[in-house]
All heavy atoms as a GROMACS GRO file, in nm:
protein
  464
    1MET      N    1   3.591   8.065  10.487
    1MET     CA    2   3.727   8.024  10.501
    1MET      C    3   3.805   8.137  10.569
    1MET      O    4   3.810   8.249  10.522
    1MET     CB    5   3.786   7.993  10.364
    1MET     CG    6   3.923   7.938  10.369
    1MET     SD    7   3.960   7.872  10.205
    1MET     CE    8   4.129   7.912  10.194
    2GLU      N    9   3.864   8.106  10.683
    2GLU     CA   10   3.935   8.206  10.761
    2GLU      C   11   4.085   8.194  10.739
    2GLU      O   12   4.142   8.087  10.745
    2GLU     CB   13   3.903   8.188  10.909
    2GLU     CG   14   3.960   8.296  10.995
    2GLU     CD   15   3.922   8.278  11.140
    2GLU    OE1   16   3.806   8.242  11.166
    2GLU    OE2   17   4.008   8.299  11.225
    3SER      N   18   4.149   8.308  10.713
    3SER     CA   19   4.294   8.311  10.693
    3SER      C   20   4.358   8.366  10.819
    3SER      O   21   4.320   8.473  10.867
    3SER     CB   22   4.328   8.399  10.574
    3SER     OG   23   4.467   8.412  10.563
    4LYS      N   24   4.452   8.292  10.875
    4LYS     CA   25   4.520   8.338  10.995
    4LYS      C   26   4.663   8.374  10.960
    4LYS      O   27   4.735   8.297  10.899
    4LYS     CB   28   4.518   8.230  11.103
    4LYS     CG   29   4.579   8.277  11.231
    4LYS     CD   30   4.561   8.180  11.342
    4LYS     CE   31   4.631   8.237  11.463
    4LYS     NZ   32   4.601   8.170  11.583
    5ILE      N   33   4.704   8.493  11.001
    5ILE     CA   34   4.841   8.538  10.979
    5ILE      C   35   4.911   8.540  11.113
    5ILE      O   36   4.864   8.601  11.208
    5ILE     CB   37   4.842   8.678  10.914
    5ILE    CG1   38   4.776   8.673  10.777
    5ILE    CG2   39   4.984   8.729  10.902
    5ILE    CD1   40   4.762   8.807  10.710
    6GLU      N   41   5.024   8.472  11.119
    6GLU     CA   42   5.101   8.459  11.243
    6GLU      C   43   5.230   8.540  11.232
    6GLU      O   44   5.304   8.529  11.133
    6GLU     CB   45   5.135   8.311  11.263
    6GLU     CG   46   5.226   8.282  11.378
    6GLU     CD   47   5.269   8.136  11.382
    6GLU    OE1   48   5.236   8.058  11.290
    6GLU    OE2   49   5.336   8.101  11.479
    7VAL      N   50   5.258   8.622  11.332
    7VAL     CA   51   5.383   8.698  11.335
    7VAL      C   52   5.492   8.604  11.385
    7VAL      O   53   5.483   8.549  11.494
    7VAL     CB   54   5.372   8.821  11.427
    7VAL    CG1   55   5.506   8.891  11.439
    7VAL    CG2   56   5.267   8.918  11.374
    8LEU      N   57   5.596   8.587  11.303
    8LEU     CA   58   5.707   8.501  11.342
    8LEU      C   59   5.819   8.579  11.409
    8LEU      O   60   5.883   8.530  11.502
    8LEU     CB   61   5.764   8.428  11.220
    8LEU     CG   62   5.668   8.334  11.148
    8LEU    CD1   63   5.735   8.273  11.026
    8LEU    CD2   64   5.620   8.225  11.242
    9SER      N   65   5.845   8.701  11.360
    9SER     CA   66   5.955   8.779  11.414
    9SER      C   67   5.940   8.925  11.375
    9SER      O   68   5.890   8.956  11.267
    9SER     CB   69   6.088   8.725  11.362
    9SER     OG   70   6.196   8.793  11.417
   10THR      N   71   5.986   9.014  11.463
   10THR     CA   72   5.986   9.157  11.436
   10THR      C   73   6.117   9.215  11.485
   10THR      O   74   6.165   9.178  11.591
   10THR     CB   75   5.868   9.226  11.507
   10THR    OG1   76   5.746   9.171  11.460
   10THR    CG2   77   5.867   9.375  11.482
   11VAL      N   78   6.172   9.307  11.406
   11VAL     CA   79   6.297   9.372  11.445
   11VAL      C   80   6.292   9.519  11.404
   11VAL      O   81   6.233   9.552  11.301
   11VAL     CB   82   6.420   9.300  11.384
   11VAL    CG1   83   6.421   9.313  11.234
   11VAL    CG2   84   6.550   9.352  11.442
   12HIS      N   85   6.349   9.605  11.487
   12HIS     CA   86   6.362   9.747  11.455
   12HIS      C   87   6.502   9.767  11.397
   12HIS      O   88   6.601   9.724  11.455
   12HIS     CB   89   6.346   9.833  11.581
   12HIS     CG   90   6.207   9.833  11.632
   12HIS    ND1   91   6.128   9.945  11.631
   12HIS    CD2   92   6.130   9.736  11.686
   12HIS    CE1   93   6.010   9.916  11.681
   12HIS    NE2   94   6.009   9.789  11.716
   13ILE      N   95   6.507   9.833  11.281
   13ILE     CA   96   6.634   9.857  11.213
   13ILE      C   97   6.640  10.002  11.165
   13ILE      O   98   6.537  10.069  11.157
   13ILE     CB   99   6.652   9.761  11.093
   13ILE    CG1  100   6.533   9.768  10.998
   13ILE    CG2  101   6.673   9.618  11.139
   13ILE    CD1  102   6.544   9.681  10.876
   14LYS      N  103   6.760  10.046  11.133
   14LYS     CA  104   6.777  10.182  11.081
   14LYS      C  105   6.711  10.192  10.944
   14LYS      O  106   6.731  10.106  10.858
   14LYS     CB  107   6.926  10.214  11.071
   14LYS     CG  108   6.953  10.356  11.027
   14LYS     CD  109   7.102  10.384  11.028
   14LYS     CE  110   7.127  10.523  10.976
   14LYS     NZ  111   7.269  10.555  10.971
   15HIS      N  112   6.632  10.295  10.925
   15HIS     CA  113   6.562  10.314  10.798
   15HIS      C  114   6.661  10.345  10.686
   15HIS      O  115   6.759  10.416  10.706
   15HIS     CB  116   6.460  10.427  10.810
   15HIS     CG  117   6.385  10.450  10.684
   15HIS    ND1  118   6.424  10.542  10.590
   15HIS    CD2  119   6.275  10.392  10.634
   15HIS    CE1  120   6.341  10.540  10.489
   15HIS    NE2  121   6.249  10.450  10.513
   16SER      N  122   6.634  10.289  10.570
   16SER     CA  123   6.713  10.315  10.450
   16SER      C  124   6.616  10.322  10.332
   16SER      O  125   6.514  10.253  10.330
   16SER     CB  126   6.813  10.202  10.428
   16SER     OG  127   6.872  10.210  10.302
   17GLU      N  128   6.649  10.402  10.234
   17GLU     CA  129   6.562  10.419  10.118
   17GLU      C  130   6.536  10.289  10.043
   17GLU      O  131   6.431  10.271   9.983
   17GLU     CB  132   6.622  10.520  10.020
   17GLU     CG  133   6.613  10.662  10.066
   17GLU     CD  134   6.665  10.757   9.960
   17GLU    OE1  135   6.660  10.724   9.840
   17GLU    OE2  136   6.710  10.866   9.999
   18ASP      N  137   6.632  10.198  10.042
   18ASP     CA  138   6.622  10.076   9.962
   18ASP      C  139   6.570   9.954  10.038
   18ASP      O  140   6.564   9.845   9.981
   18ASP     CB  141   6.757  10.043   9.900
   18ASP     CG  142   6.797  10.143   9.792
   18ASP    OD1  143   6.706  10.205   9.732
   18ASP    OD2  144   6.916  10.160   9.769
   19LEU      N  145   6.530   9.969  10.162
   19LEU     CA  146   6.480   9.854  10.238
   19LEU      C  147   6.359   9.789  10.170
   19LEU      O  148   6.345   9.667  10.173
   19LEU     CB  149   6.442   9.895  10.380
   19LEU     CG  150   6.555   9.910  10.479
   19LEU    CD1  151   6.501   9.964  10.612
   19LEU    CD2  152   6.626   9.778  10.501
   20TYR      N  153   6.273   9.870  10.109
   20TYR     CA  154   6.154   9.815  10.045
   20TYR      C  155   6.190   9.716   9.935
   20TYR      O  156   6.116   9.622   9.907
   20TYR     CB  157   6.064   9.927   9.991
   20TYR     CG  158   6.114   9.987   9.861
   20TYR    CD1  159   6.069   9.936   9.740
   20TYR    CD2  160   6.208  10.089   9.861
   20TYR    CE1  161   6.115   9.990   9.621
   20TYR    CE2  162   6.254  10.143   9.742
   20TYR     CZ  163   6.208  10.093   9.622
   20TYR     OH  164   6.254  10.145   9.504
   21LYS      N  165   6.307   9.734   9.871
   21LYS     CA  166   6.349   9.643   9.765
   21LYS      C  167   6.375   9.503   9.819
   21LYS      O  168   6.342   9.403   9.756
   21LYS     CB  169   6.474   9.696   9.694
   21LYS     CG  170   6.449   9.823   9.616
   21LYS     CD  171   6.577   9.872   9.553
   21LYS     CE  172   6.557  10.004   9.482
   21LYS     NZ  173   6.682  10.053   9.422
   22ILE      N  174   6.434   9.497   9.937
   22ILE     CA  175   6.461   9.367  10.001
   22ILE      C  176   6.329   9.300  10.038
   22ILE      O  177   6.310   9.181  10.014
   22ILE     CB  178   6.551   9.385  10.124
   22ILE    CG1  179   6.688   9.436  10.081
   22ILE    CG2  180   6.562   9.255  10.204
   22ILE    CD1  181   6.776   9.481  10.194
   23VAL      N  182   6.238   9.376  10.096
   23VAL     CA  183   6.108   9.321  10.135
   23VAL      C  184   6.032   9.272  10.013
   23VAL      O  185   5.973   9.163  10.014
   23VAL     CB  186   6.027   9.425  10.215
   23VAL    CG1  187   5.886   9.376  10.242
   23VAL    CG2  188   6.098   9.458  10.345
   24ASP      N  189   6.034   9.348   9.905
   24ASP     CA  190   5.967   9.308   9.780
   24ASP      C  191   6.027   9.178   9.726
   24ASP      O  192   5.954   9.086   9.688
   24ASP     CB  193   5.979   9.419   9.678
   24ASP     CG  194   5.904   9.388   9.550
   24ASP    OD1  195   5.783   9.356   9.558
   24ASP    OD2  196   5.966   9.393   9.443
   25LEU      N  197   6.159   9.169   9.724
   25LEU     CA  198   6.228   9.049   9.677
   25LEU      C  199   6.192   8.927   9.762
   25LEU      O  200   6.160   8.820   9.709
   25LEU     CB  201   6.379   9.071   9.678
   25LEU     CG  202   6.463   8.950   9.642
   25LEU    CD1  203   6.456   8.925   9.492
   25LEU    CD2  204   6.606   8.971   9.684
   26LEU      N  205   6.193   8.943   9.892
   26LEU     CA  206   6.158   8.832   9.982
   26LEU      C  207   6.013   8.788   9.959
   26LEU      O  208   5.984   8.668   9.954
   26LEU     CB  209   6.178   8.873  10.127
   26LEU     CG  210   6.323   8.887  10.173
   26LEU    CD1  211   6.329   8.956  10.308
   26LEU    CD2  212   6.392   8.752  10.177
   27ASN      N  213   5.922   8.884   9.947
   27ASN     CA  214   5.780   8.849   9.924
   27ASN      C  215   5.761   8.775   9.793
   27ASN      O  216   5.688   8.676   9.786
   27ASN     CB  217   5.693   8.975   9.928
   27ASN     CG  218   5.659   9.016  10.068
   27ASN    OD1  219   5.637   8.932  10.155
   27ASN    ND2  220   5.655   9.145  10.092
   28ARG      N  221   5.827   8.818   9.686
   28ARG     CA  222   5.814   8.751   9.557
   28ARG      C  223   5.876   8.611   9.558
   28ARG      O  224   5.824   8.518   9.497
   28ARG     CB  225   5.882   8.833   9.448
   28ARG     CG  226   5.811   8.961   9.416
   28ARG     CD  227   5.895   9.044   9.320
   28ARG     NE  228   5.841   9.175   9.300
   28ARG     CZ  229   5.776   9.213   9.190
   28ARG    NH1  230   5.760   9.129   9.091
   28ARG    NH2  231   5.730   9.334   9.180
   29THR      N  232   5.987   8.597   9.628
   29THR     CA  233   6.061   8.472   9.626
   29THR      C  234   6.002   8.367   9.719
   29THR      O  235   5.999   8.248   9.686
   29THR     CB  236   6.208   8.498   9.667
   29THR    OG1  237   6.263   8.596   9.581
   29THR    CG2  238   6.290   8.371   9.658
   30LEU      N  239   5.951   8.409   9.834
   30LEU     CA  240   5.912   8.312   9.938
   30LEU      C  241   5.762   8.302   9.961
   30LEU      O  242   5.719   8.237  10.057
   30LEU     CB  243   5.983   8.347  10.069
   30LEU     CG  244   6.136   8.336  10.061
   30LEU    CD1  245   6.200   8.389  10.187
   30LEU    CD2  246   6.179   8.194  10.033
   31LYS      N  247   5.680   8.359   9.873
   31LYS     CA  248   5.536   8.350   9.893
   31LYS      C  249   5.486   8.205   9.884
   31LYS      O  250   5.391   8.168   9.951
   31LYS     CB  251   5.460   8.439   9.796
   31LYS     CG  252   5.470   8.400   9.652
   31LYS     CD  253   5.396   8.501   9.567
   31LYS     CE  254   5.417   8.474   9.420
   31LYS     NZ  255   5.356   8.577   9.338
   32ARG      N  256   5.553   8.121   9.805
   32ARG     CA  257   5.513   7.980   9.796
   32ARG      C  258   5.543   7.903   9.923
   32ARG      O  259   5.492   7.795   9.945
   32ARG     CB  260   5.583   7.914   9.677
   32ARG     CG  261   5.527   7.957   9.543
   32ARG     CD  262   5.610   7.900   9.434
   32ARG     NE  263   5.738   7.969   9.439
   32ARG     CZ  264   5.800   8.024   9.336
   32ARG    NH1  265   5.748   8.011   9.217
   32ARG    NH2  266   5.911   8.088   9.349
   33GLU      N  267   5.626   7.960  10.009
   33GLU     CA  268   5.660   7.898  10.138
   33GLU      C  269   5.567   7.948  10.248
   33GLU      O  270   5.593   7.926  10.366
   33GLU     CB  271   5.806   7.929  10.175
   33GLU     CG  272   5.906   7.888  10.071
   33GLU     CD  273   5.910   7.738  10.047
   33GLU    OE1  274   5.892   7.661  10.142
   33GLU    OE2  275   5.931   7.699   9.930
   34ASP      N  276   5.459   8.018  10.211
   34ASP     CA  277   5.363   8.075  10.304
   34ASP      C  278   5.426   8.177  10.398
   34ASP      O  279   5.390   8.187  10.515
   34ASP     CB  280   5.291   7.966  10.384
   34ASP     CG  281   5.206   7.878  10.296
   34ASP    OD1  282   5.152   7.928  10.196
   34ASP    OD2  283   5.192   7.758  10.326
   35LEU      N  284   5.523   8.252  10.346
   35LEU     CA  285   5.586   8.358  10.424
   35LEU      C  286   5.554   8.493  10.361
   35LEU      O  287   5.541   8.505  10.239
   35LEU     CB  288   5.738   8.339  10.430
   35LEU     CG  289   5.786   8.216  10.505
   35LEU    CD1  290   5.935   8.200  10.489
   35LEU    CD2  291   5.749   8.224  10.652
   36MET      N  292   5.540   8.594  10.447
   36MET     CA  293   5.512   8.729  10.401
   36MET      C  294   5.597   8.823  10.486
   36MET      O  295   5.619   8.798  10.604
   36MET     CB  296   5.364   8.760  10.420
   36MET     CG  297   5.321   8.896  10.374
   36MET     SD  298   5.141   8.920  10.379
   36MET     CE  299   5.108   8.911  10.552
   37PHE      N  300   5.645   8.931  10.425
   37PHE     CA  301   5.736   9.022  10.493
   37PHE      C  302   5.677   9.162  10.488
   37PHE      O  303   5.621   9.204  10.387
   37PHE     CB  304   5.873   9.020  10.425
   37PHE     CG  305   5.933   8.882  10.424
   37PHE    CD1  306   5.903   8.793  10.323
   37PHE    CD2  307   6.017   8.842  10.526
   37PHE    CE1  308   5.956   8.665  10.323
   37PHE    CE2  309   6.070   8.714  10.527
   37PHE     CZ  310   6.040   8.626  10.425
   38GLY      N  311   5.691   9.235  10.599
   38GLY     CA  312   5.636   9.369  10.605
   38GLY      C  313   5.741   9.469  10.652
   38GLY      O  314   5.835   9.435  10.722
   39LEU      N  315   5.721   9.593  10.612
   39LEU     CA  316   5.812   9.701  10.650
   39LEU      C  317   5.728   9.825  10.678
   39LEU      O  318   5.642   9.863  10.598
   39LEU     CB  319   5.910   9.728  10.536
   39LEU     CG  320   6.018   9.832  10.561
   39LEU    CD1  321   6.115   9.783  10.668
   39LEU    CD2  322   6.093   9.861  10.434
   40ALA      N  323   5.754   9.888  10.792
   40ALA     CA  324   5.681  10.010  10.829
   40ALA      C  325   5.776  10.103  10.902
   40ALA      O  326   5.871  10.058  10.967
   40ALA     CB  327   5.563   9.976  10.919
   41LEU      N  328   5.749  10.232  10.890
   41LEU     CA  329   5.825  10.329  10.968
   41LEU      C  330   5.776  10.328  11.112
   41LEU      O  331   5.656  10.317  11.138
   41LEU     CB  332   5.807  10.470  10.911
   41LEU     CG  333   5.893  10.509  10.793
   41LEU    CD1  334   5.858  10.651  10.749
   41LEU    CD2  335   6.041  10.498  10.824
   42ASP      N  336   5.868  10.338  11.204
   42ASP     CA  337   5.833  10.349  11.346
   42ASP      C  338   5.768  10.486  11.367
   42ASP      O  339   5.825  10.588  11.329
   42ASP     CB  340   5.960  10.336  11.430
   42ASP     CG  341   5.932  10.328  11.579
   42ASP    OD1  342   5.834  10.390  11.625
   42ASP    OD2  343   6.009  10.261  11.649
   43GLN      N  344   5.648  10.488  11.422
   43GLN     CA  345   5.574  10.613  11.441
   43GLN      C  346   5.644  10.706  11.540
   43GLN      O  347   5.630  10.828  11.531
   43GLN     CB  348   5.431  10.584  11.488
   43GLN     CG  349   5.348  10.512  11.384
   43GLN     CD  350   5.328  10.596  11.260
   43GLN    OE1  351   5.301  10.716  11.268
   43GLN    NE2  352   5.342  10.536  11.143
   44GLU      N  353   5.719  10.650  11.633
   44GLU     CA  354   5.786  10.731  11.734
   44GLU      C  355   5.923  10.780  11.689
   44GLU      O  356   5.973  10.880  11.741
   44GLU     CB  357   5.800  10.651  11.863
   44GLU     CG  358   5.666  10.616  11.925
   44GLU     CD  359   5.679  10.527  12.045
   44GLU    OE1  360   5.792  10.507  12.094
   44GLU    OE2  361   5.576  10.476  12.090
   45ASP      N  362   5.987  10.711  11.596
   45ASP     CA  363   6.121  10.747  11.547
   45ASP      C  364   6.127  10.721  11.398
   45ASP      O  365   6.143  10.608  11.354
   45ASP     CB  366   6.227  10.667  11.622
   45ASP     CG  367   6.369  10.705  11.581
   45ASP    OD1  368   6.386  10.791  11.492
   45ASP    OD2  369   6.464  10.648  11.637
   46GLN      N  370   6.115  10.827  11.319
   46GLN     CA  371   6.111  10.813  11.174
   46GLN      C  372   6.242  10.766  11.114
   46GLN      O  373   6.249  10.737  10.995
   46GLN     CB  374   6.071  10.948  11.111
   46GLN     CG  375   5.931  10.992  11.149
   46GLN     CD  376   5.824  10.904  11.087
   46GLN    OE1  377   5.819  10.889  10.966
   46GLN    NE2  378   5.739  10.846  11.168
   47ASN      N  379   6.348  10.756  11.193
   47ASN     CA  380   6.477  10.703  11.146
   47ASN      C  381   6.485  10.552  11.162
   47ASN      O  382   6.583  10.491  11.122
   47ASN     CB  383   6.593  10.769  11.220
   47ASN     CG  384   6.604  10.917  11.187
   47ASN    OD1  385   6.591  10.956  11.072
   47ASN    ND2  386   6.626  10.998  11.287
   48GLN      N  387   6.382  10.494  11.223
   48GLN     CA  388   6.378  10.350  11.247
   48GLN      C  389   6.267  10.288  11.162
   48GLN      O  390   6.162  10.348  11.140
   48GLN     CB  391   6.349  10.319  11.394
   48GLN     CG  392   6.460  10.357  11.488
   48GLN     CD  393   6.576  10.260  11.477
   48GLN    OE1  394   6.559  10.140  11.487
   48GLN    NE2  395   6.695  10.313  11.458
   49ALA      N  396   6.293  10.167  11.115
   49ALA     CA  397   6.192  10.090  11.041
   49ALA      C  398   6.162   9.962  11.120
   49ALA      O  399   6.246   9.914  11.196
   49ALA     CB  400   6.244  10.055  10.903
   50ILE      N  401   6.043   9.911  11.103
   50ILE     CA  402   6.003   9.786  11.167
   50ILE      C  403   5.986   9.682  11.058
   50ILE      O  404   5.903   9.697  10.969
   50ILE     CB  405   5.871   9.804  11.244
   50ILE    CG1  406   5.885   9.918  11.345
   50ILE    CG2  407   5.830   9.674  11.312
   50ILE    CD1  408   5.754   9.963  11.406
   51PHE      N  409   6.067   9.578  11.064
   51PHE     CA  410   6.064   9.468  10.968
   51PHE      C  411   5.998   9.349  11.036
   51PHE      O  412   6.039   9.309  11.145
   51PHE     CB  413   6.207   9.433  10.925
   51PHE     CG  414   6.216   9.316  10.832
   51PHE    CD1  415   6.175   9.327  10.700
   51PHE    CD2  416   6.265   9.194  10.876
   51PHE    CE1  417   6.182   9.219  10.614
   51PHE    CE2  418   6.273   9.086  10.791
   51PHE     CZ  419   6.232   9.098  10.660
   52THR      N  420   5.896   9.294  10.974
   52THR     CA  421   5.819   9.185  11.034
   52THR      C  422   5.809   9.068  10.937
   52THR      O  423   5.788   9.089  10.817
   52THR     CB  424   5.677   9.232  11.074
   52THR    OG1  425   5.690   9.348  11.156
   52THR    CG2  426   5.603   9.124  11.150
   53ILE      N  427   5.823   8.947  10.990
   53ILE     CA  428   5.806   8.824  10.912
   53ILE      C  429   5.678   8.757  10.960
   53ILE      O  430   5.657   8.740  11.080
   53ILE     CB  431   5.924   8.728  10.931
   53ILE    CG1  432   6.056   8.798  10.892
   53ILE    CG2  433   5.904   8.600  10.848
   53ILE    CD1  434   6.180   8.716  10.928
   54TYR      N  435   5.592   8.719  10.865
   54TYR     CA  436   5.465   8.655  10.894
   54TYR      C  437   5.458   8.519  10.826
   54TYR      O  438   5.517   8.499  10.722
   54TYR     CB  439   5.349   8.737  10.835
   54TYR     CG  440   5.341   8.881  10.880
   54TYR    CD1  441   5.403   8.981  10.805
   54TYR    CD2  442   5.272   8.917  10.994
   54TYR    CE1  443   5.395   9.114  10.844
   54TYR    CE2  444   5.262   9.050  11.033
   54TYR     CZ  445   5.324   9.148  10.957
   54TYR     OH  446   5.317   9.279  10.996
   55ARG      N  447   5.381   8.426  10.885
   55ARG     CA  448   5.343   8.303  10.820
   55ARG      C  449   5.196   8.315  10.787
   55ARG      O  450   5.115   8.351  10.871
   55ARG     CB  451   5.367   8.181  10.908
   55ARG     CG  452   5.331   8.051  10.834
   55ARG     CD  453   5.369   7.926  10.907
   55ARG     NE  454   5.505   7.922  10.956
   55ARG     CZ  455   5.614   7.894  10.884
   55ARG    NH1  456   5.602   7.872  10.755
   55ARG    NH2  457   5.732   7.890  10.940
   56THR      N  458   5.161   8.287  10.661
   56THR     CA  459   5.023   8.301  10.617
   56THR      C  460   4.954   8.167  10.606
   56THR      O  461   5.017   8.064  10.611
   56THR     CB  462   5.015   8.372  10.481
   56THR    OG1  463   5.088   8.296  10.385
   56THR    CG2  464   5.074   8.511  10.489
   0.00000   0.00000   0.00000
């Protein structure tokens, strides 16, 4: 059984200490809708974060 993850949208935003809380809340709330949210630091600019929405 193969699982395909599709990237729906990606945005670069200013990094904040509490961004992970929003991503965690979205993942817990919307997992039944086959949505997943990711957050990563931009490797080129540590003041920027990359927020991504996926469909699972």
